[in-house]
C-alpha positions as CSV (number, residue, x, y, z in Angstrom):
1,M,0.0,0.0,0.0
2,T,1.3,3.5,-0.9
3,T,0.3,6.8,0.6
4,P,1.7,10.3,0.1
5,A,3.7,9.7,3.2
6,G,5.2,6.5,1.9
7,S,4.4,2.8,2.0
8,G,5.3,2.2,5.6
9,A,6.8,-1.2,4.6
10,G,10.5,-0.7,5.1
11,F,11.0,-4.4,6.1
12,G,10.5,-5.5,2.5
13,S,9.5,-8.9,1.2
14,V,12.9,-10.7,1.5
15,S,15.0,-10.7,4.6
16,W,18.8,-10.6,4.3
17,W,19.9,-10.1,7.9
18,G,18.6,-10.9,11.3
19,L,16.7,-8.4,13.4
20,S,17.8,-9.8,16.8
21,P,21.2,-10.5,18.4
22,A,23.0,-13.7,17.7
23,L,22.3,-16.5,20.1
24,D,24.3,-19.4,21.4
25,L,21.9,-22.2,20.7
26,Q,23.5,-24.5,23.3
27,A,22.7,-22.1,26.0
28,E,19.0,-22.1,24.8
29,S,18.7,-25.9,24.4
30,P,17.5,-28.3,27.2
31,P,20.3,-29.5,29.5
32,M,22.1,-32.6,28.3
33,A,20.9,-35.7,30.1
34,P,23.6,-37.5,32.0
35,D,22.9,-40.8,30.1
36,S,22.7,-39.2,26.7
37,Q,26.4,-40.0,26.0
38,A,25.8,-43.7,26.1
39,N,22.8,-43.6,23.7
40,T,24.4,-41.8,20.8
41,E,26.7,-42.8,18.0
42,H,30.4,-42.7,18.9
43,G,29.4,-41.8,22.5
44,T,29.1,-38.1,21.4
45,P,25.8,-36.4,22.4
46,E,23.9,-34.8,19.6
47,L,21.9,-31.6,19.4
48,D,19.3,-31.3,16.7
49,V,18.1,-27.8,16.0
50,L,15.4,-26.6,13.5
51,L,15.6,-23.0,12.4
52,L,13.0,-21.2,10.4
53,G,14.1,-18.0,8.9
54,S,17.4,-17.6,10.6
55,V,18.5,-15.9,7.3
56,D,22.2,-15.1,7.8
57,G,23.5,-18.0,9.9
58,R,24.4,-15.8,12.8
59,H,22.9,-18.2,15.5
60,L,24.8,-21.1,13.9
61,L,28.1,-19.3,13.7
62,R,27.9,-18.0,17.4
63,T,26.9,-21.5,18.5
64,L,30.0,-23.0,16.9
65,A,32.2,-20.2,18.2
66,Q,31.0,-20.8,21.8
67,A,31.3,-24.6,21.4
68,A,34.6,-25.0,23.3
69,L,32.9,-23.6,26.4
70,W,30.5,-26.6,26.5
71,P,30.8,-30.4,26.8
72,R,31.4,-31.8,23.3
73,R,28.3,-32.4,21.2
74,K,27.6,-33.2,17.5
75,F,25.4,-30.5,16.0
76,H,22.7,-31.0,13.3
77,F,21.3,-27.7,12.1
78,Y,18.2,-28.0,9.9
79,V,17.6,-24.7,8.2
80,L,14.4,-23.8,6.3
81,E,14.3,-20.5,4.4
82,N,11.6,-19.0,2.2
83,N,13.9,-18.3,-0.7
84,L,17.0,-20.0,-2.2
85,E,19.0,-16.8,-2.3
86,A,19.1,-17.0,1.5
87,V,20.3,-20.6,1.3
88,A,23.0,-19.4,-1.1
89,R,24.1,-16.8,1.3
90,H,24.2,-19.3,4.1
91,M,26.6,-21.4,2.1
92,L,28.8,-18.4,1.1
93,F,29.1,-17.2,4.7
94,F,30.1,-20.7,6.0
95,S,32.6,-21.1,3.2
96,L,34.1,-17.8,4.2
97,A,34.1,-18.5,8.0
98,L,35.8,-21.9,7.4
99,E,38.4,-20.5,4.9
100,D,41.9,-21.6,5.4
101,P,43.8,-19.0,7.5
102,E,46.8,-19.3,5.3
103,K,44.8,-18.1,2.4
104,M,42.8,-15.3,4.2
105,G,43.9,-13.6,7.4
106,L,41.5,-12.9,10.2
107,Q,41.1,-9.2,9.6
108,E,40.5,-9.7,5.9
109,K,38.0,-12.4,6.5
110,S,35.9,-10.3,9.0
111,E,36.0,-7.3,6.6
112,V,34.8,-9.4,3.7
113,F,32.1,-10.9,5.7
114,L,30.8,-7.5,6.9
115,E,30.7,-6.0,3.4
116,V,29.0,-9.0,1.7
117,W,26.6,-9.5,4.6
118,G,25.5,-5.9,5.1
119,N,26.6,-3.6,2.3
120,A,24.7,-2.8,-0.9
121,L,27.9,-1.9,-2.6
122,L,31.3,-3.7,-2.5
123,R,35.0,-3.0,-3.1
124,P,36.4,-4.5,-6.2
125,S,38.5,-7.0,-4.2
126,V,35.5,-8.2,-2.2
127,A,33.4,-8.5,-5.4
128,A,36.1,-10.6,-6.9
129,F,36.1,-12.9,-3.9
130,V,32.3,-13.3,-4.2
131,R,32.7,-14.2,-7.9
132,A,35.4,-16.8,-7.2
133,Q,33.4,-18.5,-4.3
134,A,30.2,-18.4,-6.4
135,E,31.9,-20.1,-9.4
136,R,33.2,-22.7,-7.0
137,L,29.8,-23.4,-5.4
138,A,28.1,-23.4,-8.7
139,R,30.3,-26.3,-9.8
140,L,29.8,-28.2,-6.6
141,V,26.1,-28.0,-6.2
142,P,25.3,-30.4,-9.1
143,E,27.9,-32.9,-8.1
144,P,27.0,-34.4,-4.7
145,D,30.2,-36.5,-4.4
146,R,32.5,-33.5,-4.8
147,L,30.3,-31.5,-2.6
148,A,30.5,-34.0,0.3
149,E,34.3,-34.1,-0.2
150,Q,35.0,-30.4,-0.2
151,L,32.2,-29.2,2.1
152,P,31.6,-32.1,4.6
153,W,29.6,-29.8,6.8
154,L,26.9,-29.2,4.2
155,S,23.9,-31.4,3.3
156,L,21.6,-30.5,0.4
157,G,20.2,-34.0,0.1
158,A,16.7,-32.8,1.2
159,L,16.4,-30.2,-1.5
160,K,14.4,-31.0,-4.6
161,F,16.2,-31.3,-8.0
162,R,14.7,-28.2,-9.3
163,E,15.7,-26.3,-6.1
164,R,19.3,-27.4,-6.6
165,D,19.1,-26.3,-10.3
166,A,17.8,-22.9,-9.2
167,L,20.4,-22.7,-6.4
168,E,23.1,-23.3,-9.1
169,A,21.5,-20.5,-11.2
170,V,21.8,-18.1,-8.2
171,F,25.5,-18.8,-7.9
172,R,26.0,-18.4,-11.7
173,F,24.4,-14.9,-11.4
174,W,26.7,-14.1,-8.6
175,A,29.7,-15.3,-10.5
176,G,28.9,-12.8,-13.2
177,G,27.3,-14.9,-15.8
178,E,25.2,-12.0,-16.8
179,K,27.7,-9.2,-17.5
180,G,27.2,-5.4,-17.5
181,P,26.5,-2.8,-14.8
182,E,22.8,-2.7,-15.7
183,T,22.3,-6.4,-14.8
184,F,21.8,-5.4,-11.2
185,P,22.0,-1.5,-10.8
186,M,22.0,-1.5,-6.9
187,S,22.2,2.1,-6.3
188,R,19.2,2.9,-8.5
189,L,17.2,0.0,-7.0
190,W,18.1,1.2,-3.6
191,D,17.0,4.7,-4.3
192,A,13.7,3.6,-5.9
193,R,12.9,1.5,-2.7
194,L,13.7,4.5,-0.6
195,R,11.4,6.8,-2.7
196,H,8.6,4.3,-2.5
197,Y,9.1,3.8,1.2
198,L,9.1,7.5,2.1
199,G,6.8,9.1,-0.4
200,S,6.6,12.8,0.0
201,R,9.0,12.6,2.9
202,Y,11.9,11.6,0.6
203,D,13.2,15.1,0.4
204,A,13.3,15.2,4.2
205,R,14.9,11.7,4.4
206,R,17.7,12.9,6.7
207,G,15.2,14.0,9.3
208,V,13.2,10.9,8.9
209,S,16.3,8.8,9.4
210,D,17.1,10.7,12.6
211,W,13.6,10.4,13.9
212,D,13.6,6.6,13.3
213,L,16.9,6.2,15.0
214,H,16.5,8.4,18.0
215,M,12.8,8.0,18.7
216,K,12.5,4.3,17.8
217,L,15.7,2.3,17.7
218,H,17.4,4.2,20.6
219,D,14.2,3.9,22.7
220,R,14.2,0.2,22.2
221,G,17.7,-0.4,23.3
222,A,19.9,0.2,20.2
223,R,21.6,3.3,21.5
224,V,25.0,2.3,20.1
225,I,23.9,2.8,16.5
226,H,25.4,6.2,15.6
227,T,23.6,8.8,13.6
228,R,26.3,8.9,11.0
229,E,26.4,5.3,10.2
230,F,22.6,5.0,10.2
231,R,22.2,7.9,7.8
232,R,24.9,6.6,5.5
233,W,23.2,3.2,5.4
234,R,19.7,4.7,4.7
235,D,21.1,6.9,1.9
236,T,23.5,4.4,0.2
237,G,22.9,1.0,1.6
238,V,26.5,0.9,2.9
239,A,26.4,0.0,6.6
240,F,30.1,-0.8,7.2
241,E,32.4,1.6,5.6
242,L,35.8,0.0,6.3
243,R,37.6,2.0,3.5
244,D,37.2,5.3,1.8
245,S,33.6,5.8,0.6
246,S,34.9,6.0,-3.0
247,A,36.0,2.4,-2.9
248,Y,32.5,1.1,-2.8
249,Q,31.4,1.0,-6.4
250,L,30.3,-2.5,-7.4
251,P,26.8,-3.9,-6.6
252,N,26.4,-6.7,-4.1
253,R,24.8,-9.3,-6.1
254,T,24.1,-11.5,-3.2
255,L,21.3,-9.0,-2.2
256,A,19.5,-9.7,-5.5
257,S,16.3,-11.7,-5.4
258,G,13.6,-12.8,-7.9
259,R,10.0,-11.9,-7.9
260,L,7.0,-12.7,-10.2
261,L,5.2,-9.6,-11.3
262,S,2.0,-9.2,-13.2
263,H,2.3,-7.2,-16.4
264,R,-0.5,-6.9,-19.0
265,G,-2.1,-10.1,-17.7
266,E,1.2,-12.1,-17.8
267,R,3.5,-13.3,-15.1
268,V,6.9,-11.9,-15.6
269,A,10.0,-12.9,-13.6
270,A,12.1,-9.9,-12.5
271,R,15.1,-9.3,-10.4
272,G,15.5,-6.4,-7.9
273,Y,16.2,-5.4,-4.3
274,W,13.2,-6.0,-2.1
275,G,15.0,-6.3,1.3
276,D,15.1,-4.1,4.4
277,I,15.7,-0.4,4.0
278,A,14.4,0.6,7.5
279,T,16.3,-1.0,10.3
280,G,19.7,-2.1,8.9
281,P,22.2,-4.9,9.6
282,F,23.3,-3.3,12.9
283,V,21.3,-5.5,15.3
284,A,22.7,-9.0,14.8
285,F,26.2,-8.4,16.0
286,G,26.3,-4.7,17.0
287,L,24.1,-4.4,20.1
288,E,25.6,-7.0,22.5
289,T,29.2,-8.1,23.2
290,D,31.2,-10.2,25.6
291,D,33.6,-7.3,26.0
292,E,31.7,-4.9,28.3
293,S,34.3,-2.1,27.7
294,L,32.9,-1.7,24.3
295,L,29.5,-0.8,25.8
296,R,30.8,2.1,28.1
297,T,29.3,5.5,27.8
298,S,30.9,9.0,28.1
299,N,28.6,11.9,29.0
300,G,25.6,9.7,28.3
301,Q,26.8,8.7,24.8
302,P,28.3,5.3,23.8
303,V,32.0,5.4,23.1
304,K,31.8,2.8,20.3
305,T,29.4,2.6,17.4
306,A,27.3,-0.4,16.3
307,G,29.7,-0.8,13.4
308,E,32.8,-0.9,15.6
309,I,31.1,-3.5,18.0
310,T,30.0,-5.6,15.0
311,Q,33.6,-5.7,13.6
312,H,35.0,-6.7,17.0
313,N,32.3,-9.4,17.5
314,V,32.7,-10.9,14.0
315,T,36.5,-10.9,14.3
316,E,36.3,-12.7,17.7
317,L,33.8,-15.1,16.2
318,F,36.0,-16.0,13.2
319,R,38.9,-16.4,15.7
320,A,37.0,-19.0,17.5
321,M,35.7,-20.7,14.4
322,A,39.3,-21.2,13.0
323,A,39.4,-24.6,14.9
324,W,36.3,-25.8,13.1
325,G,37.7,-25.5,9.6
326,H,41.0,-27.4,10.0
327,P,41.8,-30.7,11.7
328,S,45.1,-29.4,12.8
329,A,43.4,-26.9,15.0
330,A,41.6,-29.7,17.0
331,R,43.6,-32.0,19.2
332,G,43.0,-35.7,19.6
333,D,40.5,-38.1,18.1
334,P,37.2,-36.3,17.3
335,D,35.2,-39.3,18.3
336,E,36.9,-39.7,21.7
337,V,35.2,-37.6,24.3
338,P,37.4,-36.7,27.3
339,S,35.6,-36.8,30.7
340,D,36.4,-36.0,34.2
341,A,36.5,-38.4,37.2
342,N,32.7,-38.4,37.4
343,G,32.3,-39.3,33.8
344,T,31.0,-35.8,32.8
345,P,32.2,-34.7,29.3
346,E,34.8,-31.9,29.5
347,P,34.9,-29.1,27.0
348,A,37.1,-30.0,24.1
349,A,38.4,-28.4,20.9
350,P,35.8,-28.8,18.1
351,S,36.5,-31.0,15.0
352,P,35.5,-30.4,11.4
353,G,33.1,-33.2,11.4
354,S,31.3,-32.2,14.5
355,F,28.5,-30.2,12.8
356,T,26.3,-30.5,9.7
357,V,24.0,-27.9,8.2
358,H,21.0,-29.5,6.5
359,F,18.9,-27.3,4.2
360,L,15.2,-28.3,3.9
361,P,13.0,-27.8,0.9
362,I,11.3,-24.4,0.5
363,G,7.8,-24.4,2.0
364,S,8.2,-27.8,3.8
365,A,7.4,-26.6,7.3
366,Q,3.9,-28.0,7.5
367,A,4.9,-31.3,6.0
368,L,7.9,-32.2,8.2
369,H,5.8,-34.0,10.8
370,H,4.7,-36.5,8.0
371,K,8.2,-37.9,8.0
372,S,9.1,-40.2,10.9
373,C,12.7,-39.0,10.8
374,Y,11.6,-35.5,11.9
375,K,8.8,-36.2,14.2
376,G,9.7,-35.5,17.8
377,R,13.4,-35.2,16.7
378,F,14.4,-31.6,17.6
379,Q,15.4,-30.4,21.0
380,L,15.3,-26.7,19.9
381,L,13.1,-24.9,17.4
382,Y,13.8,-21.3,16.4
383,V,11.2,-19.3,14.5
384,A,12.1,-15.8,13.1
385,C,9.5,-13.1,13.4
386,G,8.8,-13.2,9.6
387,M,8.0,-17.0,9.9
388,V,5.6,-16.9,12.9
389,H,2.7,-17.8,10.7
390,L,4.3,-21.2,10.2
391,L,4.2,-22.1,14.0
392,S,1.5,-24.7,14.1
393,P,0.6,-28.0,16.0
394,E,2.1,-29.8,13.0
395,L,5.4,-28.1,13.4
396,G,5.2,-28.5,17.2
397,A,5.0,-32.2,16.6
398,C,8.6,-32.2,15.3
399,V,9.9,-31.0,18.7
400,A,10.8,-33.7,21.3
401,P,9.1,-33.5,24.7
402,G,11.0,-31.2,27.0
403,G,12.2,-29.3,23.9
404,R,12.5,-25.6,23.7
405,L,11.0,-23.0,21.3
406,I,12.5,-19.5,20.7
407,V,10.5,-17.0,18.7
408,E,12.1,-13.8,17.5
409,L,10.0,-10.7,18.3
410,A,9.5,-7.6,16.1
411,R,11.3,-5.3,18.6
412,Y,13.6,-3.6,16.1
413,L,11.1,-3.1,13.2
414,V,10.8,0.6,13.1
415,D,7.5,0.6,11.2
416,V,5.9,-1.3,14.1
417,R,4.4,0.8,16.9
418,Q,4.8,0.1,20.6
419,E,1.3,-1.1,21.1
420,Q,1.6,-3.3,18.0
421,L,4.8,-4.9,19.5
422,Q,2.8,-6.1,22.5
423,G,0.0,-7.3,20.2
424,F,2.6,-9.2,18.3
425,R,4.0,-10.8,21.5
426,D,0.5,-11.8,22.6
427,R,-0.2,-13.4,19.2
428,V,3.1,-15.4,19.5
429,G,2.1,-16.7,22.8
430,E,-1.3,-17.9,21.4
431,L,0.4,-19.6,18.5
432,A,2.9,-21.2,20.8
433,R,0.1,-22.6,23.1
434,A,-1.8,-23.9,20.1
435,A,1.3,-25.7,19.0
436,G,1.7,-27.4,22.3
437,F,4.2,-25.1,24.1
438,A,4.0,-23.2,27.4
439,P,6.0,-20.2,28.5
440,Q,9.4,-21.3,29.8
441,P,9.7,-20.6,33.5
442,G,12.8,-19.2,35.2
443,T,14.1,-17.2,32.1
444,R,14.8,-13.5,32.2
445,S,12.4,-11.2,30.5
446,S,13.4,-10.3,26.9
447,E,12.0,-7.9,24.4
448,S,13.9,-9.6,21.6
449,F,12.8,-13.3,22.1
450,A,9.9,-15.2,23.4
451,R,10.9,-18.5,25.1
452,F,8.7,-21.6,25.5
453,Y,9.1,-25.3,26.3
454,K,7.3,-28.5,25.4
455,S,6.3,-30.4,28.5
456,E,6.4,-34.2,28.6
457,D,2.7,-34.5,28.6
458,S,1.7,-31.5,26.5
459,A,-0.8,-31.8,23.7
460,P,-1.4,-29.2,21.0
461,A,-4.4,-27.1,21.3
462,D,-7.2,-27.0,18.8
463,A,-5.8,-26.4,15.4
464,A,-8.7,-24.1,14.5
465,V,-7.4,-21.6,17.0
466,D,-4.1,-21.5,15.1
467,S,-5.7,-21.1,11.7
468,G,-8.1,-18.4,13.0
469,I,-5.1,-16.3,14.3
470,L,-3.4,-16.5,11.0
471,R,-6.5,-15.3,9.0
472,T,-7.2,-12.3,11.3
473,G,-5.5,-9.6,13.1
474,I,-1.9,-8.4,12.7
475,L,-0.5,-11.7,11.4
476,A,-2.7,-11.9,8.4
477,P,-1.1,-10.9,5.1
478,P,-2.8,-7.8,3.5
479,P,-4.5,-8.2,0.1
480,E,-2.0,-6.0,-1.6
481,A,1.0,-8.1,-0.4
482,T,0.9,-10.0,-3.7
483,N,1.1,-6.9,-5.8
484,P,4.5,-5.4,-6.3
485,P,5.1,-1.7,-5.7
486,S,5.0,0.3,-8.9
487,E,7.9,2.4,-7.9
488,D,10.3,-0.5,-7.7
489,P,12.4,-0.9,-10.9
490,A,13.1,-4.5,-11.6
491,Q,15.6,-6.3,-13.8
492,P,14.0,-8.8,-16.2
493,L,15.6,-12.2,-15.8
494,P,16.9,-14.0,-18.9
495,G,14.9,-16.8,-20.4
496,Q,17.3,-19.5,-19.3
497,T,17.1,-18.9,-15.7
498,P,15.0,-21.5,-14.0
499,L,11.6,-20.3,-12.9
500,S,11.7,-21.8,-9.4
501,E,11.6,-21.0,-5.8
502,P,13.9,-17.9,-6.0
503,L,11.2,-16.3,-8.2
504,Q,8.2,-16.8,-5.9
505,L,5.8,-14.2,-4.9
506,P,6.6,-12.5,-1.6
507,S,5.8,-15.1,1.1
508,E,3.4,-14.7,3.8
509,S,6.2,-14.7,6.2
510,Q,7.2,-11.2,5.2
511,A,3.8,-10.1,4.2
512,S,2.5,-10.8,7.7
513,L,4.9,-8.4,9.2
514,E,4.1,-5.7,6.6
515,A,0.6,-5.9,8.0
516,L,2.0,-4.8,11.4
517,A,2.9,-1.4,10.1
518,P,-0.1,0.8,9.1
519,P,0.6,3.4,6.5
520,T,1.8,6.7,7.9
521,G,-0.3,9.8,6.9
522,S,-4.0,10.4,7.0
523,Q,-4.9,9.4,3.5
524,T,-6.7,6.2,2.9
525,P,-4.4,3.7,1.2
526,K,-5.1,2.8,-2.4
527,P,-4.4,-0.5,-4.1
528,E,-1.0,-0.6,-5.7
529,S,-0.9,-0.5,-9.5
530,R,0.8,-3.1,-11.5
531,P,4.2,-2.1,-13.0
532,G,4.2,-0.3,-16.3
533,P,6.1,-1.0,-19.4
534,S,9.0,1.1,-18.2
535,E,9.6,-1.2,-15.2
536,I,9.2,-4.6,-17.0
537,T,10.6,-4.7,-20.5
538,S,10.2,-8.4,-21.4
539,P,8.5,-11.4,-20.0
540,I,10.4,-14.7,-19.6
541,S,10.2,-16.7,-22.8
């Protein structure tokens, strides 16, 4: 919906970074049973986690970085996203995190991650790295044997064949298979999104940016985000300026996504930027840190910015991750679990084979319980705020008795008002109860996450309650969610690109949150018009 004051939908229809701090999933999972070691393969306890919409892998990376602080466990992360571009970014980030230290130093690795993860524009050297990695991954995806040999931590076995073909096409696009600056003109696409979002307030965008930062994000606990870095990101899409501003010239193709548009009665596949332009990538690693000195204030103002804290946290995360990528970094036999005199497993250096990331088919959340291998399997379920509508009794059946549920809240969505935040939290509680969960006792109050547990004798509530919640209220997708904004320029995709999941309509997961933010301004919203000929030049043949 569009009004003279803007669309009020800065969250977008595709999520590229998390809107909550990174979690150590071991700290959130149920305590390890004393006899669990004897009941698992090789005597190593296992932790099975299902994540819906984790987007950027921050929770997985932090969990692995903190693993040395816990008794040894083998991790199985099952990741379900609503688009394959997010799956491709997961693979790219893990490949970067596990890159040989002899090939890429710690500082360079951290800087490359920050730019690819959160910047709309890249330096030439970083763009070259993305192309090289994309070419490598594009060759590996269609060859399962080589993939298992070179990336033993990755499992694509659950994906459908057409999804793997589409995933390969995503990497081919990143690798520069389609040449020319107009293939993905990021600066123009960003400005178009901004104009659509702000409407008549576009000329006063600096003031709007300051208002959103000081009156919303700062009031909700994100005081370390500095005015200068937030303004720069809102204007240009560059969140982490680690070099001179003139060095950021090339578009970040990993932020491109496909979308089906309706033009003259035909469905046309187009590529553009439909991600976040309101909050920014400062929340995931920039608000919390283990080094309390970084959170000091002077005269009431933080001494460090969110960008500086993010760089520190990512650097320390990759420092801890170094042991995961190379056997030489881990000591001893990976299958041998050291223990103390009481038989309790001791913390040990992680080994490369101690974790696996399994990617699940797009849209499979409601069908997982039909497979016996998933039913009652997971000790921990994580649901992002954009995927809350998928929380159902069927999904709850995949969580083991005593398992935990963590739901990301909409605290840092600037388009959501304070009273709507409480309404969203209440709806999350209703969905969780309908799925067979109860509020977790003894946990500290959090505005970023809602925590629940599944009791041993819990039974899901009536499924009708769940479906009714999804059809009404703030979690229901608005009618206009399936119509693309007319102001967004989109790049037509070539005919040979597979018309698969990367080119789906915006999912309900994102549309449900757009419904949380009513349009600013007093005028009644009008239905969005379909894109004109100037925006879509040719349909897919």
